[in-house]
N, C-alpha and C positions, 0 to 999 in steps of 0.2 A: 406260875411255878412258885413254889413254897420257898420261904426264905431258909437258910441253912439252920437257925434257930429252930424254926417250926420243924424241919426234918429231923433234926436232934430229939425234940419233944416226941414226934410220932415215934421215932425208933425206940425211944426208951417205952411209951407206952405199949407199942406192940411186943418188945422184949419182955415186960413185965406180965402181959397177958399170957404170951407163950409160958412163961416159967411158972404162972399160977395155973395153967391148963396141963402141964407138963408136956409140953410140945418141945421139940428141940428147936434151938435159934439157930438157924443156917444162914451161911452167906447168901444162899440163892433168894430166901425169903426176904433178907434185908436189901439186896439189890433190886428185887421186885418194887418194894417200898420206895426206894431212891427214884426209880424209873416213873413210878406214879406220880411221883412230886414233880416231874418234870411236864406232866401233862396238865394243861389248862382248861381242857374240857371234858365233858363225859366220854367215856371209852368202854369198849367191849372187851372181853378176855382175848378174844382173836385181834383186835387192834393193838392190845399191849403186846401180845405176843410177837407180833409183826414190828412193832416198834422197837422191843428189845433185841429182836434178833438183827433187825436194821442198825442197832448200835452195836453190834458184835458180840451182845450176850448170849451165852448158850444155855437156854431153859426150856424145859419142856412143857407143851401145854397143860399137863396134868399138873405140875408143879404151879403154874400161872393160877388154873382154876381152884386149886386147894389152897393156895395163898389168898387169893381174893376173897374166898369163903372164910378164911381166918381174921383178914382184915375188915370185914364185914360185922363179924360177930363181935369185935372188940371195938365196934363203932368208929375206926378210921376211917372206912369208906362207908357210902350211902348205895345201895342197891335199887336200881328202877328198872322197870318193865315199861317202856314207852309205847312202842309197837313192833310187830316183828317178832322173830323167835328169841334174839338173844339179849339177855340182862345187859344194862350199862351200868357204870360205877363213877362215882365222883368222891373226892375227898371231902369228908363232912365239915371240915373246918374250913375249907376255902369259901363257902358262902352259906353261913349257918342259916337254917330255918328259911327256905324259899319253895317257890312251885314252878311249875313248868309250863310252857306254852310250845306246842309241838306242831309243825306244818306236815300234813299227811303227803303232801306233793313231794316236797324238796327235803323232808326229814330234819330240817333245821329245828334246833332245841332252844328257845330263849327262857332265861331264868328271870323271874320276877318276884318282887316282895310287894305285897298289898295288905296293908293292916287291917282293911274293913273285912278281908277273909277271916283273919285271926278273930275279930270281934263276932263273926257268925259261928266260928267254931267254938268259942268259948261260951256263947249264948244256949247253942244246940246242946251242948255238953251240960251244962247247968241245969237246963230245963229238964233234961233227961237222967239227971243224977249221976253226972260223970264228972270227973275232973282231966281235962284234955292233958296229954302229954307231947303229943305232936301230932302232925297230918302230912298228908301228902296229897296234892293237888295237880292233875294234868288235866290240861285243855287241849284237845286236838281242834286245829283249824287248818285253814289254807292261805297261804300268803295273799296278799291283794292282787297280786298278778302273777299267779303261777307260772304263765308261758314265757315271761321275761325275767323270773326270780334269778339272781345271780346265784344261789344257793342251789338251784335245780340242775343236776348233773345227770338226770335220766335221759336227756336227749341226746 
């Protein structure tokens, strides 16, 4: 969960972006950002919709989808395609610059930081005449014991 100070900074960043792009700053958009700040994990648009409606917020799926798009455009959210149909999001500031290990059996996502990956990225980019800005690495794997994994809810 983001601290109140972090939320205020994100709200200001979002408001500035909306003003600059000539979008309306609506209470619904700000409420969506508030609810996102309560989530400590990756989430889909549908999961956010269910979370918000479970909290008594009345917001349409269309508003959630369009707001997630705007939050991604202004770099408050990072959008991922792990596996399956739906995109997942996370606050960009929560754990800057990291990669993901995804279990294909139970769906668990583990975030990790490995500096040797950064070194490889930098070396490859330099060798090919590029300056790296960022990267995204997703490793798809299986838990050591898929049948007894506590995260596996498919049974």
